[in-house]
N, C-alpha and C positions, 0 to 999 in steps of 0.2 A: 357416492361410495360410502361404504361402511363396514364396520366389523360385525360378523355375525357369529352366534354360537352354534354348536351342533345341531340345534332345533330350528335354526334359520331365524331366530330372534335377533333384532338389531342390538348391539351392545355399545356401539359407539361410532361416531362420524368421522372420516378421515378429512374431509373438507367440508367447508360452508357451503352447502346447496340444500336442495329439498329434502336430503336424507336427515338433517338435523330436527326435522319435525316428525320423524318416524321413530324416535327412540322407543324401544319396547315392543314395536310392531313387527309382525312376520314378514319375511322377505317377499317382496313383489313377484308374483307369478307371471310369467309370460306363457300363457296358455293360448290354444288355438282359438278358443271362443271367449269373448268378453262376458262378464257376468255383471248383473244388476240387482239391487234390492227392489223388488216389485211387489205390489199387493195382488191377491187373487181372493175371491169371495164366493162362498155358497149362494145359491139363489136363496131369497128370504123364505125362513120356516114360519109358516102361519099356523097357529093351534087355536081351534074354535071349539065350541061346546060339543059338537058331533065328534070331535077326535077324542075327547075324553082325556085319559092318561096315556094313551097309545103313542108311540113315537112317530114323528114325522121325519121321513128321509129325503135327503137332497144329495145330489152328485155334483162334484166339481172336477173339471178335466183341464188342467193347465196345458197351453199349447207348446210349453218348452220344458226342459228338464228343470226341476223345481225342488228346492228344500226349505221347508217352513223353519223360521227362527222364532217368530212370535205369533200369537193368537190374540185377536181383539173381539169382542162380542158386545152388541148393543141389544137389550132386551126392553121392547115397549109393551106396556101394559094398558089395555082399553077396558074400562067398566071396573065396577065395584068387586066383582068375584075374581077379577084378574089381577088384583093387588097382592094378594098373598102366595099364590103358587111360586115355586122355584123353577126356574127353566134350567134343565140339565142336558148337557152333551152326553148321552147315554152310550153311544156307539162311535167309534171313529176307526175307519180303515183307510190306510194309505197303501195305493196300489195292492198287492196281495197281503200285505201285513196289518194285521189287526193291533190297533194301538189302544184302544180303549174297549172293552168288552163287557157288557152288562154291568157297567160300573156308572159313572156319572160324575161329571165336573160341573159345579155351580157356573153357570155362565156370566152372572154378575161378577165374579172375582176377576174376570178378564175384561172388565169395561176400559175404555180408553184412558181414564183417569187412575186405573188401577198401579199398585206400586210395582209389581213384578209380573211382566207378561210374557216372559220367557217360556217357549213351548215348542222345543225342537223336535223334529219328526224326521223319519228317513227319508233321503232324496228319491224323487220319482223320476222315471224316464218319460219320453214321449208318449202319449197314449194312454198313461197310467191315471187312476181316477182316484179321488177322494171321496169317500162315502161316510155322511154323517147322520146320525139320528138324534133328534131333539125331543124331548118329552118334559112334562110337567109333573110336579108332585102332587098337585091337586087339580082336578078338573075344572074348568071354567063353565059357567052357566049363562043361559040366555044368548045375547047378541055379544057378549064380552069376547075378547080375543087377547092372545099373546103372540107377538111376532118377535123372532130373534134373527138377528144378522151376525154372521160369523165371517171375519176377515183374517187372512194370514198375511204376514209380511215375511219374505224370505228371499233366498238367492235364486235368482233365474240365470240359467246358462243359456246364453243367446248364441244363435248361429250367425256366421259372418253375412247372412242375407238381411238380418235385422238391423245391424248397427255396424259402422265402420270401426276398426280398431283405432285406439288412440295412440298414435305415433308422432 
């Protein structure tokens, strides 16, 4: 038990129980469907000499309603001409909503060791897709290649068929 303000933030505990560890946390929601923090990822983006500086498009379709909170990207460079190009996420569309259009965010800034990986995106429903385009600043030559792996961590709303309620 605890005291909550008008926004549902815990202000104090009435008795010593689990609530004492939740000071400043939002009130627990008793929804019909449990939620979990789960990762989802695009298939690997592979850019070779024949690709040039054109974008490589991949599609991701989570099997449950999903809201992204963080993005992590790993860029692997193979060969001497692949050492200097910067890999960009040039376009990103979440369901019907374009998030990044003709812009580009440097994927190296979203490495697992990066300082700040928050990347909140609008939630999607079942069957909606994420479409991403990755391109390079300079084309690679010969047999050199650049591969990019983009993973999202976010909140998935699971149906009762996936997990049991914690009661």
